[in-house]
Each structure stands twice: as C-alpha cells, then as structure tokens.
C-alpha positions as CSV (number, residue, x, y, z in Angstrom):
1,X,22.6,-13.2,0.6
2,X,26.0,-12.1,-0.6
3,X,29.5,-11.4,0.5
4,X,32.3,-10.6,-1.7
5,X,30.2,-12.1,-4.1
6,X,30.0,-15.4,-2.6
7,X,26.0,-16.2,-2.0
8,X,26.1,-17.5,1.5
9,X,23.3,-19.7,2.8
10,X,20.2,-17.7,4.6
11,X,20.3,-18.1,8.1
12,X,17.2,-18.9,9.9
13,X,16.7,-16.1,12.4
14,X,17.1,-16.6,16.1
15,X,14.2,-16.3,18.4
16,X,13.6,-12.8,19.2
17,X,15.2,-11.4,15.8
18,X,11.8,-11.1,14.6
19,X,8.5,-9.3,16.0
20,X,5.6,-10.6,14.7
21,X,3.1,-7.6,16.2
22,X,0.1,-9.7,15.4
23,X,1.5,-13.3,16.1
24,X,-0.1,-15.8,18.5
25,X,-3.7,-17.3,17.9
26,X,-6.5,-17.7,20.6
27,X,-9.8,-20.0,20.2
28,X,-12.3,-21.3,21.8
29,X,-15.8,-23.7,21.7
30,X,-18.1,-24.3,24.0
31,X,-21.6,-26.1,23.8
32,X,-23.8,-24.1,26.4
33,X,-26.0,-27.1,26.9
34,X,-23.3,-28.9,28.1
35,X,-23.1,-31.6,25.0
36,X,-19.7,-32.9,24.8
37,X,-16.9,-32.9,21.8
38,X,-13.8,-34.1,20.9
39,X,-11.0,-32.1,20.7
40,X,-11.1,-32.6,16.8
41,X,-13.0,-29.3,16.1
42,X,-10.9,-27.3,18.0
43,X,-7.6,-28.4,16.4
44,X,-8.9,-28.0,13.1
45,X,-9.9,-24.6,14.4
46,X,-6.5,-23.1,15.6
47,X,-4.9,-25.4,12.9
48,X,-6.4,-22.7,10.3
49,X,-4.5,-20.0,11.5
50,X,-0.9,-21.5,11.6
51,X,1.1,-18.6,10.3
52,X,0.1,-16.6,13.1
53,X,2.4,-19.1,15.2
54,X,5.9,-20.2,15.1
55,X,6.1,-23.9,16.1
56,X,7.9,-22.8,19.6
57,X,4.4,-23.5,21.7
58,X,0.6,-24.9,21.3
59,X,-1.4,-26.1,23.6
60,X,-5.5,-26.6,24.7
61,X,-7.7,-26.4,27.6
62,X,-10.7,-28.8,27.7
63,X,-13.5,-28.8,30.5
64,X,-15.7,-32.0,31.6
65,X,-13.0,-34.2,30.3
66,X,-12.8,-36.2,33.3
67,X,-16.1,-37.1,34.3
68,X,-15.1,-40.5,36.2
69,X,-12.6,-38.1,38.2
70,X,-14.7,-35.5,38.4
71,X,-14.1,-35.1,42.5
72,X,-10.3,-35.2,42.1
73,X,-8.0,-32.3,41.2
74,X,-6.1,-33.6,38.1
75,X,-2.7,-32.5,38.4
76,X,-0.7,-32.9,34.9
77,X,3.0,-32.6,35.6
78,X,6.6,-32.4,33.4
79,X,9.2,-33.7,34.8
80,X,12.7,-33.3,33.5
81,X,14.3,-36.7,35.1
82,X,12.8,-39.5,37.0
83,X,14.8,-38.2,40.2
84,X,12.5,-35.5,40.4
85,X,9.6,-37.6,39.5
86,X,10.5,-39.4,42.8
87,X,11.0,-36.2,44.7
88,X,7.5,-34.7,43.5
89,X,5.7,-38.2,44.4
90,X,7.1,-37.9,48.0
91,X,5.4,-34.7,48.4
92,X,2.1,-35.6,46.7
93,X,1.9,-38.8,49.3
94,X,2.4,-36.5,52.3
95,X,-0.2,-33.9,51.0
96,X,-2.8,-36.0,49.3
97,X,-4.3,-39.2,48.7
98,X,-3.2,-40.2,45.1
99,X,-6.4,-42.4,44.0
100,X,-4.9,-42.8,40.3
101,X,-1.9,-42.1,38.3
102,X,-0.1,-42.7,35.3
103,X,2.2,-41.7,32.6
104,X,-0.1,-39.2,29.6
105,X,-0.9,-41.2,26.9
106,X,0.9,-39.5,23.9
107,X,1.4,-40.4,20.3
108,X,4.7,-39.6,18.1
109,X,4.2,-36.8,15.5
110,X,6.6,-35.3,13.6
111,X,7.9,-31.8,14.6
112,X,7.3,-32.7,18.3
113,X,10.8,-34.0,19.9
114,X,12.6,-33.6,23.1
115,X,9.1,-33.9,25.1
116,X,9.6,-34.4,28.8
117,X,8.4,-37.0,30.9
118,X,4.4,-36.2,31.2
119,X,1.9,-37.7,34.1
120,X,-1.2,-37.1,35.5
121,X,-2.3,-37.7,39.3
122,X,-6.0,-37.5,40.8
123,X,-5.7,-36.3,43.8
124,X,-7.7,-35.6,46.9
125,X,-6.4,-33.7,49.9
126,X,-5.7,-35.1,53.2
127,X,-7.8,-34.1,55.6
128,X,-5.3,-33.6,58.3
129,X,-3.1,-31.7,56.7
130,X,-5.8,-29.6,55.0
131,X,-6.8,-29.2,58.8
132,X,-3.5,-28.5,59.9
133,X,-3.1,-25.8,57.3
134,X,-6.1,-23.5,58.5
135,X,-6.7,-23.1,54.5
136,X,-9.5,-23.6,52.5
137,X,-9.1,-26.6,50.0
138,X,-8.4,-24.1,47.1
139,X,-6.0,-22.3,48.8
140,X,-4.0,-25.4,50.0
141,X,-4.1,-27.0,46.6
142,X,-2.7,-23.7,45.1
143,X,-0.1,-23.6,48.1
144,X,1.2,-27.1,47.1
145,X,1.0,-26.6,43.5
146,X,3.4,-23.4,44.1
147,X,5.7,-25.5,46.0
148,X,6.0,-28.2,43.9
149,X,7.2,-25.4,41.2
150,X,9.2,-23.2,43.0
151,X,10.9,-25.9,45.0
152,X,11.5,-28.9,43.2
153,X,13.9,-28.7,40.2
154,X,12.6,-30.2,37.3
155,X,9.2,-30.6,38.1
156,X,6.3,-28.4,36.8
157,X,2.4,-28.8,37.6
158,X,0.8,-27.5,34.6
159,X,-2.4,-28.5,35.4
160,X,-4.3,-28.4,38.7
161,X,-8.3,-28.4,38.2
162,X,-11.0,-30.7,38.8
163,X,-12.6,-32.3,36.0
164,X,-10.7,-30.0,33.5
165,X,-7.0,-30.6,32.1
166,X,-4.3,-28.5,30.0
167,X,-2.4,-29.9,27.3
168,X,0.6,-28.1,26.1
169,X,3.9,-28.1,24.4
170,X,6.6,-27.1,22.4
171,X,5.3,-27.5,18.6
172,X,2.6,-26.0,16.2
173,X,-0.8,-26.3,18.2
174,X,-2.3,-28.9,15.7
175,X,0.6,-31.6,16.5
176,X,0.5,-31.0,20.2
177,X,-3.6,-31.8,20.0
178,X,-2.8,-34.8,17.7
179,X,0.3,-35.5,20.4
180,X,-1.5,-36.0,23.2
181,X,-4.9,-37.7,21.2
182,X,-7.1,-35.1,21.7
183,X,-9.4,-35.6,18.7
184,X,-9.5,-39.5,19.8
185,X,-9.2,-39.8,23.8
186,X,-11.2,-37.0,25.1
187,X,-14.7,-35.2,25.2
188,X,-15.2,-31.9,26.8
189,X,-18.0,-29.1,26.7
190,X,-15.5,-26.4,26.6
191,X,-12.1,-26.3,24.6
192,X,-9.9,-23.3,24.0
193,X,-6.8,-23.1,22.5
194,X,-3.4,-21.6,21.7
195,X,-0.6,-21.2,18.8
196,X,2.1,-19.3,20.1
197,X,4.8,-16.9,18.7
198,X,6.8,-15.7,21.5
199,X,8.6,-12.7,21.4
200,X,10.1,-11.9,24.8
201,X,10.4,-15.7,26.6
202,X,12.1,-18.8,25.6
203,X,9.8,-21.4,23.8
204,X,9.6,-24.3,26.1
205,X,7.1,-27.0,27.5
206,X,6.2,-25.0,30.6
207,X,5.8,-21.7,28.7
208,X,3.3,-22.7,25.9
209,X,-0.4,-21.6,26.9
210,X,-2.9,-22.0,28.5
211,X,-1.5,-21.4,31.7
212,X,-4.3,-22.6,34.7
213,X,-4.0,-22.7,38.3
214,X,-7.4,-24.7,39.6
215,X,-10.0,-24.9,37.1
216,X,-8.7,-21.6,35.5
217,X,-7.2,-21.3,32.5
218,X,-6.0,-18.2,30.1
219,X,-4.7,-18.5,26.3
220,X,-3.2,-14.7,25.5
221,X,-2.3,-13.1,22.2
222,X,-0.3,-9.6,23.0
223,X,2.1,-7.8,25.1
224,X,1.4,-6.6,28.5
225,X,3.6,-3.3,28.8
226,X,2.4,-2.9,32.6
227,X,3.6,-6.6,33.8
228,X,5.9,-5.5,36.2
229,X,3.6,-3.6,37.8
230,X,1.0,-6.1,37.8
231,X,3.7,-8.7,38.9
232,X,4.8,-6.6,42.1
233,X,1.5,-5.8,43.3
234,X,-0.4,-9.6,42.7
235,X,3.1,-11.1,44.4
236,X,2.2,-9.3,47.4
237,X,-0.5,-11.7,47.8
238,X,1.4,-14.9,47.7
239,X,1.4,-15.2,44.3
240,X,4.9,-16.1,42.4
241,X,5.6,-15.0,39.2
242,X,8.5,-17.2,38.0
243,X,7.8,-18.5,34.6
244,X,8.5,-14.1,33.4
245,X,5.7,-14.7,31.3
246,X,2.7,-11.8,31.3
247,X,0.2,-14.6,30.8
248,X,1.1,-15.7,33.8
249,X,0.2,-12.7,35.7
250,X,-2.9,-12.6,34.1
251,X,-3.9,-16.1,35.4
252,X,-3.1,-14.8,38.9
253,X,-4.7,-11.6,38.4
254,X,-8.2,-13.4,37.3
255,X,-7.5,-15.8,40.0
256,X,-7.2,-13.6,43.1
257,X,-10.2,-11.1,41.8
258,X,-12.6,-14.3,41.6
259,X,-11.5,-16.3,44.2
260,X,-10.3,-13.7,46.6
261,X,-12.1,-10.6,45.9
262,X,-15.2,-12.7,44.5
263,X,-15.6,-10.3,42.0
264,X,-18.0,-11.2,38.8
265,X,-16.2,-11.8,35.2
266,X,-18.0,-8.3,34.0
267,X,-16.3,-6.7,37.0
268,X,-12.8,-8.3,36.4
269,X,-13.2,-6.7,32.7
270,X,-13.8,-3.5,34.2
271,X,-10.6,-3.9,36.4
272,X,-8.1,-5.3,33.8
273,X,-9.2,-3.7,30.8
274,X,-10.6,-0.4,32.5
275,X,-12.4,2.1,30.6
276,X,-11.1,5.6,30.0
277,X,-11.8,8.3,32.9
278,X,-13.0,10.3,29.7
279,X,-15.5,7.7,28.7
280,X,-16.6,6.6,32.4
281,X,-17.9,10.1,32.8
282,X,-20.1,9.8,30.0
283,X,-21.7,7.0,31.9
284,X,-24.9,6.8,33.9
285,X,-24.7,7.4,37.2
286,X,-24.9,3.7,38.5
287,X,-22.4,2.6,35.9
288,X,-20.0,5.3,36.6
289,X,-20.4,4.9,40.0
290,X,-19.1,1.3,39.9
291,X,-16.5,1.9,37.4
292,X,-14.8,4.8,39.5
293,X,-14.8,2.4,42.7
294,X,-13.1,-0.7,40.6
295,X,-10.5,1.8,39.0
296,X,-9.7,3.1,42.6
297,X,-10.1,-0.3,44.3
298,X,-7.6,-1.9,41.9
299,X,-5.6,0.6,40.1
300,X,-2.1,-2.1,39.9
301,X,-4.6,-4.5,38.2
302,X,-5.1,-2.3,35.1
303,X,-3.6,-4.3,32.2
304,X,-2.0,-2.1,29.5
305,X,-0.6,-3.0,26.2
306,X,-2.5,-4.9,23.4
307,X,-4.2,-7.9,24.2
308,X,-7.0,-10.5,23.4
309,X,-7.4,-13.2,25.8
310,X,-10.0,-16.2,26.2
311,X,-10.6,-17.4,30.3
312,X,-11.6,-20.4,30.7
313,X,-13.4,-21.9,34.0
314,X,-15.5,-25.2,34.8
315,X,-19.0,-22.7,33.7
316,X,-17.8,-21.2,30.9
317,X,-15.5,-18.7,29.0
318,X,-14.8,-15.3,29.1
319,X,-13.6,-13.3,25.6
320,X,-12.0,-9.7,26.0
321,X,-9.5,-7.4,24.5
322,X,-7.8,-4.6,25.5
323,X,-9.6,-1.2,25.7
324,X,-8.5,0.0,22.3
325,X,-8.9,-3.4,20.6
326,X,-5.4,-3.3,19.0
327,X,-5.8,-7.2,18.8
328,X,-8.3,-8.8,16.8
329,X,-11.2,-11.2,17.9
330,X,-14.3,-12.1,16.5
331,X,-17.0,-14.6,18.4
332,X,-19.8,-16.3,16.7
333,X,-22.8,-18.4,17.8
334,X,-25.1,-21.4,16.0
335,X,-27.4,-22.6,18.3
336,X,-25.8,-23.9,21.7
337,X,-22.6,-23.9,20.2
338,X,-20.5,-20.5,20.8
339,X,-17.3,-20.0,19.2
340,X,-14.2,-17.2,19.7
341,X,-11.2,-17.0,17.5
342,X,-8.4,-14.4,16.5
343,X,-9.4,-14.8,13.0
344,X,-13.2,-15.5,11.4
345,X,-11.6,-18.3,9.2
346,X,-11.1,-20.2,13.0
347,X,-14.5,-20.3,13.1
348,X,-15.8,-20.6,9.4
349,X,-13.9,-23.8,8.9
350,X,-15.6,-25.5,11.5
351,X,-19.2,-23.9,11.3
352,X,-19.5,-22.2,7.6
353,X,-23.0,-20.7,8.5
354,X,-23.1,-19.4,12.1
355,X,-26.2,-17.7,13.4
356,X,-24.8,-14.8,14.8
357,X,-20.7,-13.6,13.9
358,X,-19.4,-10.5,15.3
359,X,-16.3,-8.5,16.8
360,X,-16.8,-7.4,20.4
361,X,-15.6,-3.6,21.0
362,X,-12.3,-3.0,22.9
363,X,-12.9,-3.8,26.8
364,X,-16.1,-5.0,26.3
365,X,-16.1,-9.3,27.5
366,X,-18.1,-11.7,25.8
367,X,-19.2,-14.3,28.5
368,X,-21.0,-17.3,27.5
369,X,-21.9,-19.9,30.4
370,X,-22.9,-23.2,30.4
371,X,-26.5,-23.8,31.5
372,X,-27.5,-25.5,34.5
373,X,-28.3,-28.6,32.9
374,X,-24.8,-28.3,31.5
375,X,-23.2,-28.3,34.6
376,X,-21.2,-31.3,35.9
C-alpha cells in the first residue's frame, strides 16, 4: 500500500471488515455401535478445513466421555476471576450436591492465550430444592444455568449435560482440541466440531461453538436473517438470548421443540427448515397435512438465511441445511461409522474409502442414531 510514494505496512483487517460468505467449518463423527474413540480423528477432520476459520473460535462436543459420572450433570464453566468463581460455587452448593470438581486439565499451545479460569463440576440437584421449585429436573437445571449466566458477572456455564462435554475457546479448532487434550484424555462415541469465522459478533471464549444446553449441542455455519423474529418468539418461553449470536437461538429453538413440545427430529427439520408452500402442495396427502400443520403451528421458528448445522445429543446427531442449500454439507458412511463435514476433504482425511458419500438436499435432515446396544 502506498501514500505519497511511501510504502506503508499492510494492516491486518479488523474483525468485521472482511466477510467470508462461506466461512466456518462443521464436522462430526459417530460410531453407531457405541464404540468409543479419542478426539484425534475429529481434530484431524476440522483441521483440514483450517482456511474456513480465522482463529477467533473453535470447539468440540464429545458424548459418552464421562462414564464414571454418567448420572450427574457435568458443568463446564469459564471464570474471569476467583471472586466470581467463589460466588458461583456458593450458588452451586445451595442448589446441587457437588460430587466432584476440578480445574479443567489443559496444555500450553501456541496460539491459545488469555484463557479464562476453566473448571468442571459433576452435580446432582438437591431434592429439597427441586421439590420446592415445582419443576422437572431438566428444567430446574436449565433455570440454574440461566441464573448463573445472567446474574453472576464473569461466570459462564458453557456445558451442562450428562455424560458429555463441550470444549471451546478462542483459537483455531485444531489448537483448541490440543489445548483440552481431546486426543489423549477423552473417549466418546460421538464427536462434533466447529471452526469459527465470526462476521457479526465478537470472538470470545463463550461465543465459540458448540453452543449447548443440557445434553444438546449445536455447531453452525451461516447467518440467520430471521434472528430477531426467532429470538423474540423463543424468549416468550423463558429463554434468554444474551450472547447476540444466531447459534444460541438455534440451540434454544431445538431444545424447546424437543423437550417442551416433544417433536421428533424429522418434525423439527420441517419447522426450522420448512418446505416452501409450493413444494408442500406437491406432496402426498399425509405429508402435506403434517407440514401445513407444523408451518402454521410454529411460523416464528422458521429459520431464514443460509445455514448448515449439526445437532448433537446423547442418542445421535442430525445434520441439516437451509431449504435452499446455501451452505455446503457432505455426509458419508463406513460400517458403523458415519461422518458429516462442510467439505469432502474433512471426511476423506480420516476415511479415504467410505462405503457411501453424498450431499444432502436442502431442508432434508440426515439423522444418525446410536444402536440400542451402543447407548449407555
């Protein structure tokens, strides 16, 4: 760059000055038999798509990773300082039995810095508190998570499920995976991953993906143009979208539709990535009647804009594109293993010869579940 014939140093663009319309990478691996694997393969998969992220966020979710504590809620927390840690632990003692707690084991990794204090707790709701709350156990836990995140400054619960955990932060995803020792310390039957390229929201530890609530987790590539309408609707049911990111609202929408409204994953796909009315008219009578009902019942939960998401839960995963398929997604299978990735290279690097590989159509969910024998 020149000014008055003097060469000036090239300035690194600030966040938000560059938009990568297809940025962010998502990936997942599931062994449907329930056989466990370390995080090595999922790290290798997401690392292949390094150029789709910019170092401002990476993360993973692993399922089946805490077999010794599978009956307890595993809370992962970020703390800004030890004062908010003390305040949070005082809250936890009043509402839960703390079965075990420790600082999260990490390693020094080049490119990961300014990390918060990271702690893990295995918790069981206090029966007296639960009885007095008039809530079921899961809603009680959700309420406690929301209170910590909304009321305790400097504390953030970023994972709260049973026998699963989210691991995320600011950095490239392959570095985040090594930072948390996912390739050595953990084994799970399901792994999801995300490499972030934020364009509208800041890169900070809590804002990295996956976003989670209970055992549900979401990794997402895209931009949701319907965010405000979706947010206003879902907040009527007690959710608080405090992070100003569209991935957070997707997580709450799916939690509401599964846990509160008891919809199946296939039905959820028909709500959030609904067919066009003209397409619905061409379907057979039973399917047409169902889709018309879902569109009319949940019009404010239709997600508009380009997106690809992977939804993880204790029983499997669902991969879903927007109805116009404006974001890339590839799926593959090899025996009991199934793979999802933003790009084919993310699959081929860990499974060069899959039995089946395909790109799902827009709005068509791809659902992989653990066999009954594979579930804990």
